[in-house]
N, C-alpha and C positions, 0 to 999 in steps of 0.2 A: 504494500500500500504506500505509494509515493505521494507525499503531501507537499503542496506549495502554497504560498500566500501572496496575494496582491493587496498591498497595504500593510504597513508596519507600525501602526499606532499601538496604544496600550492593549487593546483586546487581542489583536493579531499577534503581538509579541508575547504576551503572557500565555495565550492558548498554544502557540507554537512551542514555547518553552515547556509547557505542561505535557504536550504530546511527546516531545523528545524525552522528557523524564520518564515517560511510561514505555519507552522503547520503540515508539513509532518513527517512521522514516521521514523526517522533515528535511526537504531538499534545499529550501531557501525562500527568499523574499524578493518581490519586485515592489518598488515604491516610486512615486513621482519625485520624492526627495531621496537622493542617494544616501544621505546620512542616516535616514530612518531605516532604509534597507540594510545598511551596514550594521545598525544596532540590532535589528531583528536577527540578522545572520549571526551576529556575535552571541546573542542570548541563546541561540539554538545550535551553535557550532555547525552552521550550515553556510550557504553562500548567497551572494547577491545575484539575482536572476534578471534577465530581460523578459518582456512579455512573450517573446517567441519561445524562450526556455519554459515559461509557465505552461503554455499549451502543449509543448512537445514532451515535457517530462512529467507533468502532474497527472496522477490518477484521481486525486481529490484536489480541487482548486478552491481555496478559501478566498473570497473577496471580502477583506476586512478593512475597507475604506470607511469614510464617514457615510452615514445613511444617504445623504444627498448625492453621493457619487456612485453608489452601487450600480444603479441602472446604466449610467453613462459608461462606466468601466466595462460592464458586461457587454454592452453594445459595441464598444471600441474593440474588444478582443474578438468578438464574433465577426466584425467587419474586416479587421486587419489580418487576423491570423486564423480564425475559425476554431471552434471547439470540436472535439472528436466524439464520435459515438461511444457511449459507455463511460465517458468521463463523468465524474460527479462534481457539480459546481455548487458551492455553499456560501451563503452570507450569514453573518452573525448579528444582525439587527433584531432587537426585541419587538419593534413596532411594525416592521415591513414583512410581507409575506414572500414566499418563494417565487411568486408569479412575476416579480420584477426581473427575474433571471430568464425570462421567456426566450430571448435571443439564443441562449445556450441550449434550451430545450428544443428549439427549432432545428438545431444542428445535431441533435441526437444525444445530448448530454442529459443526465439526471440532475434535477435542480431541487435544492433544499434550503431551508433556513434552520440554523442551529443556534439556540440562544442560551447562554449561561445566566441564570438568575443571580447576578452578582454585580456589585459596583466596582468599577475599575478606576478609582480616583488616583491610585498610586500603584506602580508596577510591582514593587517589592511586597506591599501589603496584599495585592491581588494574588501574587504567587502563593502566599501562605494560605489564602482562603479558598482557592479554586478547587482544592481536593475535596471540599465539603459542598461544592456548588451543585445545585439541581439544574439539569438541562431540559429544554424542550426542543422538539423538532417537528417540522412538517415539510411536505414537498410533493414532487411529482416525478415518478420514475422508480427505478430499482432501489430499494432501501438497504440492500445488502451491505454496502460499504459504510454507510452511516451507522447502522446497527453494530457492525463489527468494530468500528472506531469507539463507539460509546461503551461497548462491552469491554474493550481493552483498557480504557482509562478507569473503568469501574465506578463512575459517578451514577447516581440515580437519574432517571430520565423518563419523560412521558411524551408521547406523540399527541399533538393537538391539531386542530383544523386550521387551515389557512385563513378562513374567514373570522377566526377568533383572535387573531394576532393583536388587533388594536385593543380589545378588552383585556387580553393577557398583559399587554404592555402598560395599560392604565393601572392595573393592579400593582405592577412593579413600581411605577412612578409614585403611587400613593404610599406604598410601604417603605420606599427609600427616599425619593426626592422630597415628598411632602413631610416626611419625618424631620428632615433638615429644616424645612420651612416652619413647622410647628415648634421646633426647638428654638428657632430664631424669634418667634413670637413670644415664647416664654422668657427668653433672654431680655427682650425689649421691655416686658412688663416688670421684671426685676430691676432693670436699669432705671425705670421710671420711679422706683421707690428707693433708689439710692445705692444699689449694688454697682460696683465699679470693676472695670478691666475684665479679668478672667473669673471674677467671683460668681457670676450667674452660672457658668458651666460647672464650676466646682460644686455648686448647690444641686444642679439638675442632673448631671451625668450619673451619679450613684443611683438616683431614683430611676432613671431611664434604663440603666443596666439591669437593675433588679426587676423591672417590669418585663424586659425582654426575656430574662431567665424564667420568670413566672409563666410567660406565654409558652415558652419551650417545654417547661416541666408540667404545667397544669392545663394548658390549652387556653384558647382565647376567652371563653366564657368564665372560667374559674379565675383567670388572672385579673379580671376587672375589679378594681377597688375604688374607693372614693365616695363622695356624697350621693351620686346618682344611684349606684347599686345599693346604697343604704336607704334610699328613699328620702334623703335629707333635703327636701325642696327649699327649706329656708336658707340653707347654706348656698344652694344654687342661685336663689334670688339675690343674695348679697353679692355673689360673683358678678351677676349680670349688672347690678346697680353700679358696682365699682368699675366696670368696663365701659360705662356709658360714654365717657370722654374719648375712649379709643374705639371709635365707631366701627371700623372694619373688623377689628379684632373681636369686638362684641358680637358681630354677626357670625363670625367663624365659630365662636364659642357656642352660640345658640344652635347653629347647624350641626355641629359635632355632638352637642348635647342631645339633640333629638335622636340622632343615630345611636348614641350611647344608651338612651332609654330603651330602644328596641333590643339592644343586647342585654341590658339589665333585666328585661322582662323574662329572660330565660332562667333567671335565678329565683329568689323568693320574695320579690316585691308583691305587695297587695295591689288589688285593683285601684284602691283609693290613692295609694302612693304613685302609681303610674299616672293616674288622672291628674294629680296635683303637679307632678313634674312636667307633664305635657302643657298644662295651663301656664306654668311659670315660663316655659320656653316660648309660649305664644304671647306672653305679655299680660296675662290675666293676673289680677290681684287675688 
């Protein structure tokens, strides 16, 4: 199984390194930026490739460019060099389906998207975390090589439908990107009451880590703590009143509060508590 990469950003570099560490045959990288290709090749003990090398040598071709460039790069390769029948062409975007690789399919290649549910903010950190990463894939054509690759690296994986990619990626954004945004909101609130510099994160991170650990150990429903799951609508009312001057943050608090009531209903809240909580979030006295 000869593997090549077009694009040597963080995702392509880390995934290539991981494949190499699992004993797979990574031949090298092509990138529009020579320095990036050299870095990818260095990380995987492989070599810098031309696009012609990519199509001549690769059995599995990973297009790991930015999402906006995947279609264009696939079209360029198809037009200038041509994909071969039986090759497997893969992109690793979370939000895009395999159908954007249609030019490769029209030339007889198998096309897939393969996505690691992981944040790649830092290469070294991503290397540590990828061994525990969950993968999803979908595509059109013979799945043999993709399944073989996933079995060799040993990570858990699931096949999904191409039409579900946007919803799948929305879930990823909420759990990762929006977690950062929510943390920033909490930091801003603490800064407004006098916390300075790195103090807000020192206060919040232990709580956040404990919550993540509880979700992992207990599941989402049982990990929920706080005033809503206790039915303490008076505390919730005070929160809303204190956030009135922070208009947008107050709206976010209410929207998330309504969703939290739905989750809390799965616990031991009484009908009266649920009704009172919903009325508080709707602005009733």
